[in-house]
N, C-alpha and C positions, 0 to 999 in steps of 0.2 A: 504494500500500500504506500504510494508515494505522495508527494505534496500536490502534484497535479490533480490526482484523483480527489484528494481531500478538498482542494479548492473548488473543483467542479461540483462536488457534493454540497459544499457550503453555499455556493451560488445558485444551486438548482431551485431554490424556493421551496415552499411547503405544499405545492399543489399535489405532488405525487403522494405525500403523506396523507393528505385529505382523502384521496382516492383509496388508499390502503385502509383508512378508517371506515370508509363506506363499505368496502368489502368485508371488513370485520363485523360491521353492523348487520349485513345480510346473513353471515354465518351465525351471529348471535340470535337473530330472529328465528332462524331455522331450528336452532337448538332449543330455544324457549318454547316454540310450538310443539316440537317433538316430545320434550320432557313433560310439558303440560298435559298432552294427550295421554302419555304413558302413566303419569301419576294419578290423573283423574280415573283412569280405568283400574289402576291398582287399588285405589281407595274404595272404589265401588265394589270390586271383587272381595276386598277385605271385609267390608261391612256385611256382605251377603254370607261370607264364610263364618264370620263371628256370630251372626244371628242363628245360623244353622247349627253351629258347633255348640253353642250354649243350650240349645234345645235338646241336643243329643247327649249331654253330659249325664253320666249315671246309667247309660244304656249299654255300656260295655265298649271294648276296643273295636269290635266289628262295626259298630255304629259310627265311631269316630273315623275309621278308615273309609267308610262309605261317604261320609260328609266331605272329607278332604279330597277324595277321589273325583267327586263330581263338580268341584269348584276350580277356578282358574286363578292365576295371579301368584305373586311372590309368596304371600302368606301360606297359601295352599301347598305350594311346592316345598316350603320349609317344613310344614307339618307332615307332609307325606314322606319326606326324607327321614324324619324321626320315627314315624309309624312302621317303616320297613323293618326296624329292629325292636319293635315293642316287646317281642317275646323274650328278649335278652335282658330285660330289666331297665329301670329308669336311668342308670348311669350311662349305659351305652347310647340310649336315646338322647340324652342330654348333650353328649359329644357330637352326635350327628346333627342335632338342631343348631348347635353353635357353628358348625362348619357350613351348613346350608344357609344360615343367616348371613355369614360373612360373604358368601358367594352372591347371594341376592342383593345385599347392600352394595357391593361393587358394581353389579349390573345396573341397579337403579341410579347410582351416582355417575355412571358412564357419561362422559362429555360435560359434566358439570364443571370439571376443572377448566374447560375452555372458557366458560362464562366467568369463573373466578379470575382467570388470568386476564381476560379482556377488561373486566371491571377494575382490576388493580393497575393495569398498565396503559389503558387507552388515554388517560389524562397526560401521562408522560410522553406518549407518542404524539399527541396533539401539541404538547409544549415543544417537542422537538421540531415539529413542523413550523410552529410560530418562530422559533429561534432562527431556522433557516430562512423564513420569510423576512425577518428583520435584517439579517445579514445581507440578503439580496437587495432590500430596500435601500440600505445605506450605501451599498456598492453602486446601485443605480444612481443615487444622488451624487456620488463622487464622480461619476462618469458623465453626468448631464449638466447642462447649463441652467436647468430649471431650478425653481426655489424649493422650499420645504414641502410644497404640495406633493412632490414626487415621493418623499419618504412617508408622508401621511397616508397616501393611497396604499403604499406597500405595507405599512403597519396595519391598516384596517383589514387588508386581505390576509395578512399573516395571522391575526388574532382569530380568524375563522377556524384555523386548525385546532386551537385550544378549545373553542366552543364545540366543535365536532367531537373531539376527544371526550369531553364531558358528556355530550349527548349520547355517546356509545356506552360510556362507563356506568352511568347512573342506573339505567334499566338492567344492565348486566349484574350489577351488585344486588339490586332488589330481587331479581329473579333467582340468583344464586342462593341468597339467604332464604328466600321463600321455599325453594325446592329442597334445600338441605333440611329445613324444618319438616317438610312433608315426609321426606325419607325417614327422618328420626321418629316422627309420629307413627309411621307405618311399621317400622321395626319394633317400636315400643309396644304397639298393639299386638303385633305377632308374638312378641316375647311373652306377653300376658296370656295369650291363648296357649302358647307352648307350656307355660307353667301349669295351667289348668289340665292340660293333657298329661303332663308328668305326674300331677297329683292323682289323676285317675289311674295311671299305670301303677303307681305305688300302692294305691288302695286295692287294686286288683291283686297285686303280688302279696299283700298282707293277708288276703283271705285264703 
């Protein structure tokens, strides 16, 4: 990397940074929509599973297996993983539930890291574009015979990059925090159902 390249970069202005932020915003919108659809479906499946499972408590393991088998979603998959080893006692089931929970949590959080990264770094990317725009504005002023209006125009255009960076970052941060909470709520609800199932297994083993 030589001085010529750095000078060309410094004098390139912030337009290409703004277009990069626009591309990031498209990616962010796609992830927000996709995760929103997934989590709405997961919460709906969880509520249906929870209602059916609570009705079947006390009816034996066969009833619980039947309930978990006819429902979809992360919670149902976690419970089914545990029920496959129900005959070996609560300890083995508990380990399987923990493993399945980790796998489903990773699946639900997939691509959320992109939202978190964009939310944290878009303001800095926008600021970088603004700095490049300011450098170009002052360079243009030094090369022109015009007055301060040249740099004022350049500064106003450069500040757009910072505004776009914030415009991308704020929704990403909000969506990231909201979806993280939804995943935690879903996992906590599933853990509660798993504990009820474990209690049923222990009660059956005691008899």
